[in-house]
C-alpha angles and dihedrals in degrees: 000000000000120000090243092054091048091052092050091048092051092046092051091048093052091047092050091050091050093050093048092047093049092049092050092049092048091049091050092054093046091054091052090052093058106105114238132175090250093053094046097050122073120226091257092050091051091051092049090048092051092046092051092049091053097040115113119217121224116255122259090252092052092051091047090051092051091048092046091055089049092053090057093052099042133069136173120311116280116257092244091065099043097102097048090043091053094054091046090052094046089054089052092049092049089054098049100035099057110139097017119136116273128219108305133199088255090060090056094055112097093211092059104047103031093052095046119124094222124074095222090063099033094075143083087252108041118197141190130218118241119188114229113204124200118168093197093055135075117247088035094199122050124173114229122200110229119193111237095202131044093207127047118269115239122245090209098051095251091126100247140017093232141308091271095057114092138167121249131180120249106235128209127176109233124194112237135172118238120201112237133160129350114240120189090346091304121116112233124212123201126205117250136166118234126191110238127184110225099178145333132260136189114251124191128199114252089240092056 
């Protein structure tokens, strides 16, 4: 083989090796750039995901027993906390009742609400029930009473009692269980009290 041919052969071999090496390196980087679940999750998130998947929920009977014991130990909210509890509840109602019907002309007619078969409509402050859902709470669904009218409905059909009569929710503190951490693959629930509106009443200013 002539020296010129040998030089060309070596040059082609080096060039081929360079091209193959560059392609392999480029392919390796492109593979690393492909998003995968493992790359997107942090180590802590992966641990939490695995723990949740292995966490066992208490049975219905166990949750009922815990809640039953809580009902024995708990009563209505103390009078000193009534005002703060009310505002907390009103904020909750505003959040869950978005889009519900407001007070209608039918609600203001004495013949419609006083003759109703249901208590929540047969009142000077009719209300509706809105279901609040929380998957980390037991019970997961709780009905909230939402006042339909801001002012009291008249018994005489004259629209309202007066400008100083307004509807307010009746608040009760209900014991609930809130899901917290998972210990030894067993979900733990802690006792909490949650303000729940059970109805609406007409309140009048003392000056009225």
